[in-house]
N, C-alpha and C positions, 0 to 999 in steps of 0.2 A: 487572385486569390493569396492571401499573405500566409507564408510558411512560417508558423511560429517558431518552430523548432529552430530556423535558419537565424530568425531574430534572437533567440535566446543563445545561440552560440556567438553573435554579433555582440551581444551584452557580455558574455564572458572573455571575448578577445580584447573589448575596449576596457575591462576592467583590469587586465593583466594581473589578475590574482585568481586563488581558487575560489572563485564566487559561484556560488548557486543561483540559478536563474530558475524561477517557477511561474508559468502562467495559469492563473486562476480566475475564476468569477468573482472578481472584485471591482469596486467602482473606481478606485484609486491604486496607484502604485504605492509600495511602501518596502522598506528596506530593515531588515533585522540587523543590526550592528554587531550584536554577540554572535549569533550562528551563521552571519555573512550570507544571507539568503535575500535576494532580490525578487520580490513578487510584481509581476507585470499584470495589468488587466488583458483579458482577450480582446485586443482592440480589431474585430473583425471588419469593421465599416471603415477603418483607416486606410489611407494609401500607403505604398511602400516608403515614400519619403517622409510621410508623418509620422510612420511606424519607427523609423530609423532615428527622427528627431527625438520621438518620445523615450526610445531605449536609449539614446546618448545623453539626454537630459537625466534619466533616472540612474544611469550609472556614474554621473557626474555627482550626484547626490551620495552614490554609494561609496565614492571614493573620496570625496572631500567634505562632506556635511557630517560633523560629529554628532554624536548622541549628547546633546548637552541642553541644558535648561536655557531658554531665551532670557531670563533675568528679568522678566516684566515688560519686555519690548513688545509692541504690536506683532502677533503672528503674521498678519497680511503683509505688514512693512517688512518683516524679516524674510518672508517666502520671496517676494519681488526681488530683494536686493540679494539674497542668496542665490536666487536663479541666475542672477547677473553674474555674479562671482564663479560659480561653478561652470557656467557655460563657456565663460572665457578661458578658464583653466581646461575645459575640454578642448576647445578650439584650438588652443597652444599646442597642447600635447598631440591631438590628431587633426592636423590642418584640413584634413579631407573633409570633415565634419562641418567646416564653415559653409560650404555649399548646401550641405543637407539642413542645416539650421535656416538658412536664408530661405531656400524653397519651400521649407515646411512650414515656417511662421507666415509665408505669405500666403500658403494655401490655407492656413487656419484663419488668416485675416480676411481673406475673399469670402469664406464660409462663414464669417460673423461669429467666430468662436469668442471675441474678446468682448461683445456686447456693447460696442459704440461704433459709430459712423465717422466718415471722414470729417462731416461737418461739425462733430461733436468733439473733436480733438482739441481745440483751443479752450473747451469749457470744462473738460475732465479735471479730476483732483491731480495735483503734482505726483503723487506716488504712481498713479497710472501712466502719466506720460513718461514716467521713468520707466517703468514696466514696458510699454511700447517701444521706447526708443532701444532699449538693450535687447529687444526681440526683433531688431532690424528696420525699425520704422524711421523714414527720412524725413517725415513732415512734421514731427513734433518739434516745437520751439519752446524755449525756457528763457527767463529773464535772467540777467546777470546776477542776482541774488541766488536763484535757483540752481544756476550753473555752478556754482560753489559745491553744492551737495552732489552733483551731477559727476564733477570732477573726484569727488572723493568715492562715489560709487565704482567709478572705473578703476581705482587703484585699491580696492580691498583686498586682502591677502589672506585674512583668517577670518574664522567664524565670529571672534569676538570683535572684530573691525565691523562686521556687518551688523551686529547687534547694537554697538554703540552708534552706528550711522543710523540705523533705524529708529533709535531713540531720538536722535537729533532731528531727523527729517520728520518724524510725529510731533514733536514740539514745535517746529516750523510750521508744520500743517495746521496744527491746533491754532496758532496764533492767525494764520490766515483765515481760517474758520471764523474765529472770533470777529476779525476786521470785516469779513463778508456779511456776518450776521448783523454788525453795526451798521453797514452800509445799507442793508436791506430795510433797516429800521428807520433811517434817515430818507430813504425813498419813498417811506408811505406818505400818502395824501395829507396835506396839513390842516389842522384843525379850523374850521371857518373863523371861530371864535378867537383864535389865537393870532398873534402878530399882526393885529389891526394897525395899519398906518405904516407897516414896514415899506421899504421899497419892492416894488414890482419885479424887478430884476437885479436882485443882489448879485454882487461880485463873487465868483467863486472863493472858497476858502483855500487857505495854503495847503490843507491836508488833502484835497481833492486832485486827482490827476485826469486830466481832459483826454477822453478817448478818441483816438485818431481814426480816420475812415479814408478809404481809398476807392476811387471810381474804378480802378482796375479790374477786371474779371480775375477770378481765382486761377492761379496757373494750374495747368494739368500737369501735376508732378507724381512721379512713381513712388510708391509707399515704401518700397524697400530697394536697396542697393547691393550689388554684388560685394562691396567692400565691407569691412567689419565696422560694426555700429561703434565699437570703442574709438575708432579713429575717424569716422564719417561725419561729413556735416558740422565739423567743429565751427567753421566760420558762420554757419547759420545760426548758432547759438552764441556766439560772443557778444560781449556788451557793446559792441559798436553798432549792432544792428538797431536802428531806431524803432521798429516794430515792438521788439522785446522791450525796450525801455520805457515806451510809453504805453503800452496795453498790456497790462499783467494779466495773465490767463484768469484769474480769478475774478476779474471786474468785467470781462466780456460776458455777458448774459449768463450767467451761473445758472440757468435754468433752460430748458427747452419746453414749452408748454408748461406742465405742471411738474416736470422733473427738476428736483433739487439735488445737487450733489454735495456731499459731505467730504470736506477735504481730509477728514481723518479715516476714511473708509476707502477700499479699493474696489473700483468695480471690476476691472479688468481680471484680477487675480480670481475673484469668485466665479466670473462669468466663463473663464476659461476652465475652470475646474468643474463647473457643472456641464459645459459644452462637451468636454472630453468623454464624460459619462455616455454621450449618445453614440459614442463610436463602439461600444459595448452591445453586443447583441445580445438579447434575452434568451435567444434559442441557442447561443455557443454551448458547445458540448464542455461538461466540466472535465478538468485535466486532473488525473490522479498520478501523483508521483511516488514511485515504489522503488525501493532499494533491494541490491542483492543481500541475502542474509548471512549472518557468521553462525554457520552450522555448527552444532556440538555433536560430533560423530558417536560419542557415548550413548546419546538418547536414540539413535537408530540404527546402530551397527551392530549385528551379531557376529562374533569372531569366529574363525575357522576352528579354534580349538572347541568352541560350546557347540556348533554344528556338528563337529566330528564325534562329540560325546553323545549328543541326541541321536544322532542316526546310527552309531554304533549299538546303542542299547535298545534301538527300535527293530534292528536286523539280527542282531547277535546276542542280546540279552532279554529275550522275550521269555515269558514262563507259559508253558503248555500244560492244559490239564488233560488233554488228549493225546496220546502218543501217535495216532494217526495224523492229528492235525500238525503236529511237529515235524512228522516226516514228510507231509505234503509241502509244508512251508520250506524244509531245507532244500526239498528237491527244486523248487521253483528259484531258491536262492542261488544254488549251484548253477542252474541253468543261465540265470543271469551273470554269474561271474564267468562262466565258460565264454560267454559272447563277448565280454571285457577283454579277456586274455586273448582270444583270437583277434579282436581289434587291434589291440596293443602291439601284437607281434607283427600284423601287417602294415601298421602304421609306421614302424622304426624306419624302414627303407625310404618312404617319402619324407620323414623328418631329417633323416642323414643327407638326403639328396638337397633339401632345402638348407641345411646348414652349410653344406659346401658352395651352394649358390651364394647364400650370404657372405661367406669369407670372400670369395672371389669378387663380389660387388664392391664389398667394402675395400679390399685392396685395390680394385680398379679406381675407385673414388680418391683413395688415398694418392695413388700415383697421378691422378689427375690435379690433385691440389697441391703437389709436391713442387718445389722450386730448387733450381741449380744455381750455384754461385760459386764464383773463384775464391779461392782461399788466400791468395798471394804467396803461397808456398810453392817452390819450383817441384815439378814432378820428374824425377831424374829418370824415369822411364821414356820422358818425351824429349829429354836434352838433344838427342840426336836431329831434331827436327828444327833446331833452333833456328836454322838459316832459312828454312821454308815457311814457318808460321810463327806467330807470337803466342799460340795457344800451348804454352808449356808448362802452365800451372796446375795444380791440383784442384778439384772441385769437390764441393759438399752438396748433397741433396737434402733438403730440409723438408720433412713431411709434418705438416701441422697435425696435432693431435685432433681426433673427432670427440664428439660429445658422447658421455655415457647416457644411454637411453634406458628409459622404463616403461612398462607396459600397464595400463589400466583398461581392463575389460569389463563392460556392463552387459550383462545377460540378460534378456527379457524373461521373467519368471511369472508370466501371464497366464490365464487358461486358455487364451488362443493358441498358445505355442505346444499344448499338450502332445499334439502327434508329430510333431517336427523338433521337439527337443532334443531327443536322442541323437538325431543327425547333428543338429546344433553342437552338442556337447561334443561330438566327435570333433568337429571342426576346433572346438576349444581346447580338448586335449592335443591335438597337433600342435596348437600354438604354445601350450605349457610345455611340452616335451622340447619343442624347437627353443623357448626360451632357456630352459634349463641347459641344454647343450651349448648354447651361445653366450651363457652367462648373462642374460638380461634379466634384471628384476621385474616382478610382475605382480600384480594382484587381480584376481577375477571375482567379481562381485554379480550375485542376482539381485535384480531390484524388484520389488513386490508390494502392494498395497492389498491390506486385508488381515495382515498378520498384527494383532494388537492382544497380548496378554495383559492380565489385570496389573501385574507388577511393572508394566512396561511404562517409563515416565512421558509424560505429554512433551510433544515437541514445540518449544516456544522459540520463535524467530524474530519477535519484536514487531511492533506497530509499524504499518506503512512500508512493510518488505513482503517481498515473495516469501511465501512459507511453504512448509511441507505438509502433506497430508498426516492427519494424527495416526492413521495405520500405516504408514510407510515405513519399511524395513529394507536394509540393505543386507544381504547375506555375503560374508566374506567366506566363499567356498574354498579358495586356493590362494596360496601366497608364497613367494620365493622365500619368506623367512622360516618356511616349514622346512625340516630336514627330508631327505629323500624317502625315507619310511613313512614320516607323517603324511607327507604330500601324497604317496602311493595309497596310503589308507584313506585320505579324503576323496581321492578320484574314484576308489572302488565303492565308497559309501554313497557319493553323489550319483554314480552310475546307477545303482541299485533303486535310488529314489526316482531317478528319470526313467528307469525301466519299468518301475511299478506304475509310473503315470500312463504308460502305454497299454495298460490293461494285459500284463502278462501274468496273471494270477499272482501277483506278488503285492501285498498291501503297503502302500507308501505311509511315511511319516506325515500325519496331518499338520504338525507344527510347521513344516516347510512346504506347505501345499501351494498352487498356484493361485494368483489373484489378478490384480489390477496391472497398469502399465506406467508407473510413476517415474518415467526417464528424466522429466524435469527434476524432480527430487534427487535423482541420482547425481545429475550433472550440478546441481548445486551444492553437492559434498565433494566436488572435483578438488577445489582448491586445498581443502583440509588434507584429502588424500595425497595429493602431489607434495604439499608440504611435508608430510610424514615420510613419504618415499625420499624425498631429497635429503631429508635430515638422518634418516637411518642407514639408507644403501646408497649415499652419495650420488643420486641420479642428477642428472643436468638438464635433460630434455625429457618431456612427457608425451606419452603417445596414448590417446584414449580411443578405445573402438568400442563403440556401441552398436549390439546386435539384437535386432527387434523384427517382429513381423507386423507392427502397425504404428499409428500415431501415439504419442505419448498422452497421458491423460492431460486435462486442461491445467493452465496455470492457476495457483490461488494466491490470494494476497490476504493480509490481515487487516480488517476493516473494523472501526470503531464501533462499539454498541451504544445504544442509547443509554445514559446512565440511570434513567427512570426505570429501566428494566431490570429490577433487582434479583429477579428470579435466574438470570443468566449467570450472575455469580463470578463475571470476568469483564475485562474492558473491551476485547474484540473478539472477533471470530473469523474465521476462514471463509472466504468467498471466491468462488469461480470468477476469473476477469470476464469469460465469454457470457457469464449471465448479467452483466452490468451494461444494460443500454445505453446509448448516447454518452459515452465516457471516453476520454482519449488517455492512454495509459504511457507514461514515460518511465522507462526502468533506468535506474543509475546505478554504478557501482562507487561505492564510497572510497574505495582504495585507490583507482585509477582517475575518478572523476568522468568517466565516460557515461553518456547518457545517451537515450535513443527512444522514438517512439517505438512501440512493440504492438504487433497485430493480435488481438485477444482470440481470434477464431480459432476454435479447437483442432482444425483442419491444419493449421500451421504452426502448430506448438513446438514441435521439434526443430523446424526451421528456424524460428525465432530465437528460442532459448540457445541452441547450438551456435547461431551465428553471432549472437551477442556475447557469448563466452569465448568464441574465437578473437574479438576484438579485444578483450580484456586479459587475456592468457596467451602466453606463447607456445600453447601445446599444439601436437598434430590431432586433428579429429578426423576419424574415419568412421562413416557410418555405414553399416551392412544392413539392408533391408530384405527380409524373406518375403516374397511375393510371387503372385501368379503373373502370367503375362499381361492379363486384363488389367489387374492392379498397377503393373508398371506403366501401362499407356496411359491411365488416368493420373498418375503420379507425375508422370513427365509433362503431361500438358497444363499442369497447374505451376510448372516453372517456367521462367522466361529465359530466353537465350540459349535453349536446348534444342538440338537437331534431332528431330524425333526419327527421322528416318536413319541416322546413323546408329541411334540408341537401339532400333529396331533390328538393322543389320548385325551389329554386335551379339544382340540376344540370340539371334538365330545361329550365329557360327559360333559363339563362343560359350552359349548357355547361361550367360549372365551379361550384366550392362554395368558401366560405370560412367560417372560425370563427375567434374570438379569444381568446387568453389560456387555452386548453384544452390545446392539443396541445404545450405548452412555447414556442411561439412567440408573439410579440405578435400576429402574424396568421397563420394558415396558409391556403394557397390548394391546392386540390385541381384539377388539370388533366387533361383527358383524354389518354390515352397515344398517341393516334393523330390525325393530321392537324393537330397543334397550329401547324404553320407554313403552313396552305394560304392564310393571307390575303393572301399576294403572288402568288398564281396569278390566271390569268384568269379572265373571267367565265365560267362553264359553264352553257349553257343548254340544258336537256334538252326537245326539242321533238318532236311528234309528226309534224308536218307540215312542208313546206318553209318556210313562214313562221310564226316563233314568235307564239303568241297574247299579248294582254296580261297574262294571268295567269301564264303561264310566264315571260315575262320579270322579271314582278315577283317572283314564287318564286325565281329565279335571282340575282336581285339582293340581295334580303333575306338569301339564305343566303350571298352574297359578302360583303356587309358586316358580317354577323352574325360570320363567321369572323374578319374583320379585327379587329373590337371585342373579339374574345375573346383574340385575340393581343396586345391591348394591357393585359392583365391586369396583367403584371408592372410596367408603366410606371405604370399608374394606381394600383397600389398603392404604389410608391415616391414617386409625386407625392403622394399623399395624406400620407405620413409626413414629408415634408420642406418642404412648402409654407408 
């Protein structure tokens, strides 16, 4: 089975330039000179050798054949001679292709791709013998007159040389064709009434050439040789060969049966073209080439300032017609804020501890990377040792500076997160407070689909590109650009919104309700977000954390619309990849040139898009998946190279599991979907009697501390990445 992706990579390597290679359901290869796109048919029935031959041949055209007019020359003649020129240049540039061309053309000959047999070789037109000769044929012969043109074909250097030679050979072939037609007229049976009384056996005229014959059987020769046809069998084609001198090819039976050969037409060039089409399977899947889009953040981003204004007006700017309703609302709001204040107070100790751990790890890493060297300056304090040691010079320790890290966190704002979003928010707040104390720039976004106000502009990512859902929004909840007061206000307001989702008798703001899981769309925005952070806050290394409880929504792309459908009033529409049957999707990044086949299955969307962006960016990608034990088992079994037993042991012991470089992320964490935020709760002692026993206190304390450490998983992972 041919791997077209590998062959496409081969083409790019051979081209030695930023060439775009596409496999499409087309009959012949073509090259867009202006856009530098090489389109190859899907030759599913071709062997690997023939595929390499065809790829090398087409790359030769892409590199060396200009987009020029043929200036009236025969297209078939130009194609034959240009093939010889570009293949000679490819073999000169890549000597390893010599064997590929030799074996590939031999295979095509054996499969009768050229439309002629060995017995027909002496009879076919001159241009066809040139074609077969330069494709490795060792049995083709030429007259001394024809060798003049063969020698010129071996030395063409430019496309203009090819055009001029094609014209000259065509003129030469025309003359041969006229001579052949004249000879055929002379070979017609004489009129019985004409030439009465003439000699029965007239002597041959001076213009006729006697056809020699040989009683020797035809030698069993190989069609192809391992040597280069440019240099091979020159002696066979020299004017010293009596066979060549006495037996011009056009005079040796220019027909087989009723078959007549026109010297001004090419048999083999057309036959090869038609035969190559048989290598294309009608059942081959269509290849769709997509690109990563240039996202305009203003079309999908709601800023922290706007969110703060909307939520403040909802919770603190409401108008009440009933005093009792106002009192009831304020009581619930105060209850929500009391929970927040208690959580904030309890979390500070954990955050301070983690900041200390971070500083220690960072110092240890700097020490590990430090280098000690001698200065060449004598240390006067060591002079007394000069008779005992030569180490009396001062030393200096060089500590390389670390990179400034930034954090981008994507928070799943989908409906399935409703009852665990508050615990998730606690984890997020711990991370924010840590970043504030450690002076790490950060952005926290909620990703959601379902938000589509009337004034919202449509998201246009362009044709043939991954696209964003029209109802996708990115909520910028928190940012290091906010001052302390503004940040605290935002955290209180978002807390109230999430608290209201839990059904605590507090109405939430419908504008920022929960929706779908457009993680793909959020990841597509990462480059623009990272670029802005690097510009504004001088961040050198970006760390992206994705926190979700499920798979991302399927990927979509912009598909062309039938222009006859006027009612659509646009050129293309968004279509899910997973809904397109029998298609192969290739995702390309215009900035880096990286391209790869992607799996359109909705069950692997997150892995596919994250792993692709890991290849085109230098970010750290950390995935946090909230799941049950059953979900973890199912997820792990879908991944290759994962020790199920080790993951199971880690889950039982540490109450979470982690794997590296398998699920698309640099590191993936799997955390339980219940009680992920209980680390801030009071110590719960289950006792049988009035006075708790020592074992009961110990058990309760271990459980309490264990939950607190589990809730530091996100922070510890982030610390390990940036320390």
